[in-house]
C-alpha positions in Angstrom: -0.1 0.0 0.1 1.3 3.4 -0.9 2.4 5.6 1.9 -0.1 8.8 2.5 0.8 11.8 0.6 0.4 15.3 2.3 1.6 17.6 -0.8 2.0 17.3 -4.5 4.7 15.4 -6.3 7.5 17.3 -8.1 5.8 16.6 -11.4 2.5 18.2 -10.0 4.2 21.3 -8.6 5.8 21.6 -12.2 2.4 21.5 -13.6 1.1 23.8 -11.2 3.8 26.5 -11.8 3.3 26.0 -15.5 -0.4 26.9 -15.5 0.5 29.8 -13.0 2.9 31.2 -15.6 0.3 30.9 -18.4 -2.4 32.6 -16.3 0.3 35.4 -15.6 0.8 35.8 -19.3 -3.0 36.3 -20.1 -4.2 38.8 -17.7 -8.0 39.3 -17.5 -9.5 42.3 -19.5 -10.4 45.2 -17.3 -14.1 45.1 -17.5 -15.1 42.6 -20.3 -15.0 38.8 -20.7 -12.3 37.3 -23.1 -13.5 37.1 -26.5 -13.0 34.0 -28.7 -9.6 34.7 -30.1 -8.4 35.7 -26.6 -9.7 32.4 -25.2 -8.0 30.3 -28.4 -4.7 31.8 -27.2 -5.1 30.7 -23.8 -6.2 27.3 -24.8 -3.6 26.8 -27.5 -0.9 27.9 -24.6 -2.4 25.1 -22.4 -2.7 22.4 -24.9 1.0 21.0 -24.5 0.1 20.7 -20.7 -2.8 18.2 -21.1 -5.2 20.5 -19.5 -7.7 20.7 -22.6 -7.8 16.7 -22.5 -8.3 16.6 -18.8 -7.7 13.0 -17.5 -8.3 11.4 -20.9 -6.1 8.4 -21.8 -3.4 8.7 -24.5 -5.4 6.5 -27.0 -8.2 9.0 -26.7 -5.9 12.0 -27.4 -5.3 12.8 -23.8 -1.8 13.1 -22.1 -2.9 10.4 -19.4 -2.9 13.0 -16.7 -3.9 11.6 -13.1 -6.5 13.4 -11.4 -4.0 14.8 -9.0 -2.0 16.0 -12.1 -4.9 17.7 -13.8 -6.1 19.2 -10.4 -2.6 21.0 -10.0 -3.0 22.4 -13.4 -6.5 23.6 -12.4 -5.2 24.9 -9.1 -2.5 26.6 -10.7 -4.8 28.8 -13.2 -6.2 30.6 -10.1 -7.1 33.2 -9.2 -6.2 34.8 -12.3 -8.2 32.4 -14.7 -10.5 30.7 -12.3 -13.2 28.4 -13.7 -11.5 28.5 -17.0 -13.3 25.6 -19.0 -12.9 23.9 -22.1 -12.0 20.4 -20.9 -15.5 19.2 -19.6 -17.1 18.8 -23.3 -13.9 16.5 -23.9 -14.8 14.3 -21.1 -18.4 13.9 -22.3 -17.4 13.2 -25.9 -15.0 10.5 -24.8 -17.5 8.8 -22.4 -20.7 9.0 -24.7 -19.7 10.1 -28.1 -19.5 7.7 -31.2 -16.6 7.5 -33.3 -17.9 10.1 -36.0 -18.8 12.7 -33.2 -15.5 12.2 -31.6 -13.6 12.7 -35.1 -15.6 15.8 -35.8 -15.5 17.5 -32.4 -12.4 16.2 -30.3 -9.1 17.4 -32.3 -10.1 21.0 -32.6 -11.0 21.0 -28.7 -7.8 19.3 -27.7 -5.8 21.6 -29.8 -7.4 24.8 -28.4 -8.9 25.7 -31.7 -12.5 25.4 -30.7 -14.1 26.5 -27.6 -16.7 24.2 -25.6 -19.3 24.9 -23.4 -22.1 22.7 -21.1 -25.6 24.1 -21.0 -27.7 22.6 -18.3 -28.8 25.3 -15.6 -32.1 26.8 -16.5 -33.6 30.0 -14.9 -35.7 27.9 -12.6 -33.7 24.6 -12.7 -30.1 24.4 -11.1 -29.6 21.3 -9.0 -33.1 20.1 -9.7 -32.2 18.7 -13.3 -35.5 17.1 -13.3 -37.4 20.5 -13.3 -35.9 21.6 -16.5 -38.2 22.6 -19.4 -36.0 22.6 -22.4 -37.5 20.3 -24.9 -36.3 18.5 -27.6 -38.9 16.9 -30.1 -37.9 14.4 -32.4 -39.0 15.2 -36.1 -38.0 13.2 -38.8 -34.1 12.6 -38.7 -33.8 15.7 -36.4 -34.8 17.1 -33.0 -36.3 20.4 -32.6 -35.1 22.2 -29.5 -36.8 25.0 -27.5 -35.8 26.5 -24.1 -33.4 28.5 -22.3 -30.2 27.8 -20.3 -28.4 30.3 -18.2 -25.1 30.8 -16.5 -23.3 28.9 -19.4 -19.4 29.2 -19.1 -18.0 30.6 -22.3 -21.5 30.7 -23.6 -20.8 33.6 -25.7 -18.1 32.1 -27.6 -18.7 28.5 -27.7 -18.3 26.6 -30.9 -20.0 23.6 -29.5 -22.4 23.2 -26.7 -23.3 20.2 -24.8 -27.0 20.5 -24.1 -29.3 18.7 -21.5 -32.8 18.8 -22.8 -36.1 16.5 -22.2 -37.2 14.0 -24.8 -40.1 11.8 -24.8 -37.6 9.4 -23.2 -36.3 11.5 -20.8 -33.2 13.9 -20.2 -31.1 13.5 -23.1 -27.6 15.1 -24.3 -27.0 16.9 -27.5 -24.1 18.5 -29.3 -25.1 21.8 -30.5 -22.8 23.5 -33.0 -22.6 27.3 -32.1 -23.9 28.3 -35.6 -27.0 26.4 -35.4 -30.0 28.4 -36.7 -32.3 29.7 -33.7 -29.6 29.9 -31.2 -29.4 33.2 -29.4 -27.0 34.4 -26.8 -27.3 36.9 -24.3 -24.3 38.1 -22.2 -24.9 38.2 -18.4 -23.4 40.6 -16.0 -22.0 38.6 -13.1 -20.7 39.8 -9.7 -17.6 37.9 -10.5 -15.5 35.9 -13.0 -16.3 38.5 -15.5 -13.6 37.1 -17.7 -15.6 33.9 -18.4 -18.3 35.1 -20.9 -21.5 33.8 -18.9 -24.4 33.7 -21.1 -28.0 32.9 -21.4 -28.7 30.9 -24.3 -32.1 30.7 -25.9 -33.1 27.8 -28.3 -36.0 28.8 -30.9 -36.9 25.8 -32.9 -33.4 24.9 -33.3 -33.1 21.9 -35.4 -30.3 19.2 -34.4 -29.6 16.4 -36.6 -30.2 13.0 -34.9 -26.6 12.0 -35.4 -25.6 15.1 -32.9 -27.6 13.3 -29.9 -24.8 12.3 -27.3 -25.7 8.7 -26.1 -29.3 7.3 -26.2 -32.6 9.0 -25.4 -33.2 9.2 -21.6 -29.5 8.7 -20.7 -28.8 12.4 -19.9 -28.3 11.7 -16.3 -25.9 8.8 -17.0 -22.3 9.4 -15.3 -23.5 12.7 -14.0 -22.8 11.5 -10.3 -19.6 10.2 -11.2 -18.6 13.8 -12.3 -19.5 15.5 -8.8 -16.0 14.5 -7.0 -13.7 16.0 -9.4 -15.9 19.1 -10.5 -16.4 19.9 -6.8 -12.6 19.1 -5.7 -11.5 21.3 -8.7 -13.8 24.2 -7.6 -12.6 23.8 -3.9 -9.0 24.1 -5.0 -9.5 27.4 -6.9 -11.7 28.6 -3.9 -8.5 28.1 -1.6 -6.4 30.0 -4.2 -8.6 32.8 -4.0 -8.6 32.8 -0.3 -4.8 32.5 -0.2 -4.8 35.4 -2.4 -7.0 37.5 -0.3 -4.9 36.7 2.8 -1.7 37.6 1.1 -3.2 41.2 0.3 -4.3 41.2 4.1 -0.9 40.3 5.1 1.2 42.8 3.2 -1.3 45.4 4.3 -0.5 44.7 7.7 3.1 44.6 7.3 3.2 48.2 6.0 0.2 50.0 7.5 0.9 51.7 11.0 -2.0 52.8 13.1 -1.7 54.6 16.5 2.3 54.2 16.0 2.0 50.4 15.8 2.2 48.2 12.9 -1.1 46.4 12.1 1.1 43.3 12.1 2.0 43.4 15.5 -2.0 43.2 16.3 -2.9 40.0 18.1 -6.3 40.3 16.5 -4.8 40.4 12.9 -2.3 37.6 13.8 -5.0 35.4 15.0 -7.4 36.2 12.2 -4.7 35.6 9.3 -3.4 32.5 11.0 -6.8 30.9 11.5 -7.7 31.7 7.8 -4.4 30.1 6.8 -4.8 27.0 8.6 -8.3 26.6 7.1 -6.7 26.7 3.7 -4.3 24.3 4.2 -7.0 21.9 5.9 -9.3 22.3 2.8 -6.6 22.0 0.3 -5.5 18.6 2.0 -9.0 17.2 2.0 -9.4 18.2 -1.7 -6.2 16.3 -2.5 -7.3 13.4 -0.4 -10.4 13.2 -2.7 -8.6 13.8 -5.9 -6.2 11.0 -5.0 -9.0 8.6 -5.4 -12.1 9.7 -7.0 -13.8 6.2 -7.1 -13.7 5.7 -3.3 -16.9 5.0 -1.6 -16.8 8.5 0.2 -15.5 10.6 -2.6 -18.9 12.4 -3.3 -19.4 13.2 0.4 -15.9 14.3 1.0 -15.7 16.2 -2.2 -19.1 18.0 -1.2 -17.4 18.9 2.2 -14.5 20.2 0.6 -16.5 22.4 -1.8 -18.7 23.7 0.9 -15.7 24.8 3.2 -13.9 26.4 0.5 -16.7 28.5 -0.7 -17.3 29.7 2.9 -13.5 30.1 3.3 -13.0 32.4 -0.1 -16.0 34.6 1.4 -14.4 34.6 4.9 -10.8 35.5 3.8 -12.0 38.5 1.4 -14.2 39.9 4.0 -11.4 39.7 6.5 -9.2 41.3 4.4 -11.8 44.1 3.2 -12.4 45.0 7.2 -8.6 45.2 7.5 -8.0 47.4 4.6 -11.1 49.7 5.1 -11.2 52.4 2.4 -8.1 51.4 1.1 -9.8 48.7 -1.0 -13.0 50.6 -2.2 -11.5 51.6 -5.5 -13.3 49.6 -8.1 -9.7 48.6 -9.5 -8.5 47.2 -6.2 -7.4 43.6 -6.6 -9.5 42.8 -3.4 -12.7 43.9 -5.5 -12.4 41.3 -8.1 -11.3 38.6 -5.6 -14.5 39.2 -3.4 -16.8 39.1 -6.5 -15.0 35.8 -7.5 -15.4 34.3 -4.1 -19.3 35.0 -4.4 -19.4 33.2 -7.5 -17.4 30.3 -6.5 -19.4 29.8 -3.3 -22.5 29.1 -5.7 -20.6 27.2 -8.5 -21.1 23.3 -8.4 -23.5 23.7 -5.4 -23.9 26.2 -2.7 -22.3 25.6 0.6 -25.6 24.7 2.3 -26.5 22.2 -0.6 -22.8 20.7 -0.3 -23.0 20.2 3.4 -26.5 18.6 3.0 -24.8 16.1 0.6 -22.1 15.3 2.9 -24.5 14.9 6.0 -27.0 12.8 4.2 -24.3 10.3 3.1 -23.0 10.4 6.7 -26.4 9.1 8.0 -26.7 6.8 4.9 -23.3 5.2 5.6 -24.1 4.7 9.4 -27.4 2.8 8.3 -25.3 0.6 6.0 -26.4 2.5 2.9 -24.3 3.4 -0.2 
């Protein structure tokens, strides 16, 4: 049995540093999302690292990254390029697509020449996927899709969209080309993560060829639960990076700021606050790495949900502490803490709110005590 690990390997640290350098080389626009050309430049820079292929094996066009190696890349992109996508679509294609679909869509996605997006959330259906209203009606050799999706990451620029819609047989996935007639895109104005180009997508009588159905009818939730651990762990790790960035801002300010002839860094209150936040960062990070080391473990969903819930709260708390410490110094709209605080608010909701994730962890704890799965 392998010895327990409490940090990343040399290779994982190298991947993290490489992602951090790429993020530094592609700063966010000041007041708008990345456009399609800018996204493609970032994705092309990331392609050699294996990021765009996620954990796909070599025979599927991937780099054979382990989940810990992929999470290192993901962690390294934050806080500059938090939640940058263009890898989830590849996993769907690898898991569910037929050979013609893979041959058509995978190569440009893996090369960074195409931009992918996932469209599942609706205005009145987030975690409750059964409540979604987007419909796909079979008409001859095609499906006619009507409905709305919201908070679609990279929705403004996506070349291909994985869409979840209702058919007569139940929830079903489709591959939707970005230029399909009847697709309307509306930019959203989020409080944070403004670099991502969140969009509301409206489908008005969009005709999708039957050969672009992803999997069989009614299989739209197949494999969904297996994706929870990796998605929540990745979001947790990036939330920790946001928290750490806020802590660094607070620390540097405390070192320089003198109040009543005493450096703020000498204040026991400041020292206690920063020490507590730093310890929470390390604890959540270690929990996240534990989950990432074995995504198939029986407790992976519960622990991943716990790490995501804790990380979202931590990012919010770290930003609030820094805001209280800096006072008016952080009120300028261009101050880095403003963007971090907005990102923290978004990340506290992405992949489930803290309340939802704690509920998942709690329910699974009771289920395990009763001998359930």
